[in-house]
C-alpha positions as CSV (number, residue, x, y, z in Angstrom):
1,M,3.5,-16.6,19.9
2,A,4.8,-13.1,19.1
3,L,6.5,-14.5,16.0
4,T,3.2,-15.8,14.8
5,G,1.6,-12.4,15.2
6,I,4.5,-10.6,13.5
7,S,4.4,-13.0,10.6
8,T,0.6,-12.7,10.3
9,A,0.7,-8.9,10.3
10,F,3.6,-8.9,7.8
11,G,2.0,-11.3,5.4
12,L,-1.4,-9.6,5.5
13,G,0.3,-6.2,5.1
14,F,1.7,-7.5,1.9
15,V,-1.6,-8.5,0.4
16,Y,-4.5,-7.1,2.5
17,F,-3.4,-4.3,4.7
18,I,-6.8,-3.5,6.4
19,A,-6.8,-6.8,8.2
20,S,-3.1,-7.0,9.0
21,I,-2.9,-5.2,12.3
22,P,-6.0,-6.7,14.0
23,A,-4.9,-10.2,12.8
24,G,-1.4,-9.7,14.1
25,V,-2.7,-8.6,17.5
26,A,-5.2,-11.5,17.6
27,A,-2.3,-13.9,16.8
28,G,-0.4,-12.7,19.9
29,T,1.8,-9.7,19.2
30,N,1.9,-6.2,20.6
31,V,-0.3,-3.7,18.6
32,W,2.6,-1.4,17.7
33,L,4.8,-4.3,16.7
34,A,2.0,-5.6,14.5
35,A,1.6,-2.1,12.9
36,A,5.4,-2.0,12.2
37,A,5.3,-5.5,10.6
38,A,2.2,-4.6,8.6
39,W,3.9,-1.4,7.3
40,L,7.0,-3.4,6.4
41,G,4.9,-6.0,4.5
42,Y,2.9,-3.3,2.7
43,T,6.1,-1.5,1.7
44,L,7.8,-4.7,0.5
45,G,4.7,-5.5,-1.6
46,G,5.0,-2.3,-3.5
47,A,8.8,-2.5,-3.8
48,L,8.7,-5.9,-5.4
49,V,6.5,-4.6,-8.2
50,L,9.0,-1.7,-8.7
51,V,11.9,-4.1,-9.2
52,A,10.4,-5.0,-12.6
53,G,10.5,-1.3,-13.6
54,A,10.5,-0.2,-17.2
55,P,9.6,-3.6,-18.8
56,L,6.6,-3.8,-16.6
57,R,5.6,-0.2,-17.4
58,R,5.8,-0.9,-21.2
59,W,3.6,-4.0,-20.8
60,L,1.0,-2.1,-18.7
61,V,0.8,0.8,-21.0
62,R,0.2,-1.6,-23.9
63,K,-2.1,-4.0,-22.0
64,L,-4.3,-1.3,-20.4
65,N,-4.2,1.1,-23.3
66,I,-3.0,4.0,-21.1
67,P,-2.1,7.1,-23.1
68,V,1.5,8.0,-22.3
69,E,1.0,11.7,-23.1
70,R,-1.1,13.7,-20.7
71,D,-4.5,14.1,-22.1
72,P,-7.0,15.9,-19.8
73,S,-9.9,14.4,-21.7
74,K,-8.9,10.9,-20.5
75,F,-10.3,9.8,-17.1
76,I,-7.1,8.4,-15.8
77,W,-5.3,11.7,-16.3
78,R,-8.1,13.8,-14.7
79,V,-7.9,11.6,-11.6
80,W,-4.1,11.7,-11.6
81,D,-4.1,15.5,-11.9
82,R,-6.4,15.8,-8.9
83,G,-4.6,13.6,-6.4
84,G,-1.3,12.7,-7.9
85,L,1.2,10.4,-6.3
86,A,0.5,11.6,-2.8
87,G,-3.2,10.9,-3.2
88,L,-2.4,7.5,-4.5
89,G,-0.1,6.8,-1.7
90,L,-2.8,7.7,0.9
91,L,-5.6,5.8,-0.8
92,A,-3.9,2.6,-2.0
93,P,-3.7,1.0,1.5
94,V,-7.5,1.0,1.9
95,T,-8.4,0.5,-1.7
96,I,-6.2,-1.2,-4.3
97,G,-3.1,-2.1,-2.3
98,P,0.6,-1.6,-2.8
99,Q,1.1,-3.8,-5.8
100,A,-1.8,-2.3,-7.9
101,G,-0.9,1.2,-6.7
102,S,2.7,0.8,-7.7
103,L,1.7,-0.7,-11.0
104,L,-0.6,2.3,-11.7
105,A,2.0,4.8,-10.8
106,L,4.5,3.0,-13.0
107,A,2.1,2.9,-15.9
108,I,1.5,6.7,-15.6
109,G,5.3,7.3,-15.7
110,E,6.3,8.0,-12.2
111,K,9.8,7.0,-11.2
112,S,10.3,4.0,-8.9
113,P,12.0,5.9,-5.9
114,R,9.2,8.4,-5.8
115,I,6.6,5.6,-5.9
116,L,8.2,3.7,-3.1
117,L,8.4,6.8,-1.0
118,A,4.7,7.7,-1.6
119,M,3.6,4.1,-0.9
120,S,5.7,3.7,2.3
121,L,4.8,7.1,3.7
122,G,1.1,7.0,2.7
123,V,0.4,3.9,4.7
124,I,1.8,5.4,8.0
125,P,-1.4,7.3,8.9
126,W,-3.4,4.1,8.3
127,C,-1.0,2.1,10.5
128,V,-1.4,4.6,13.4
129,L,-5.2,4.7,12.9
130,F,-5.7,0.9,12.7
131,A,-3.3,0.3,15.6
132,A,-5.1,2.8,17.8
133,L,-8.5,1.4,16.8
134,T,-7.3,-2.2,17.3
135,S,-5.9,-1.3,20.7
136,L,-9.1,0.4,21.7
137,G,-11.1,-2.5,20.5
138,F,-9.1,-5.0,22.6
139,E,-9.3,-2.8,25.6
140,L,-13.1,-2.5,25.3
141,A,-13.5,-6.2,24.7
142,G,-11.2,-7.2,27.6
């Protein structure tokens, strides 16, 4: 039963982080093990996008018409200048996810190792929060 919960948390962490920890616990695993599996799935989701690297960046810049040179008059650069990679790393888990977050950072010109670090560290506070809330919810319901 624990393997089902770990697989559930990992798989959902890869595509839909918010539901991953509660679903892993509901499927029968320990809350902190579910959080670790969700973190690993999330991090792997971002890492797989980064494997494509430069070719993917060129395609995105062309497809999304992202200006390669910093231009403060462009919305994307104003947002990036406010939060940067750290902000993206913290917001991606509860907004656009690891794949889209990694794609965006690649398109803007960040280096893959920095993106992976930001994505994998930015999700940790969310893992702790969702694990604690899930644990509390199961205690209150039980």
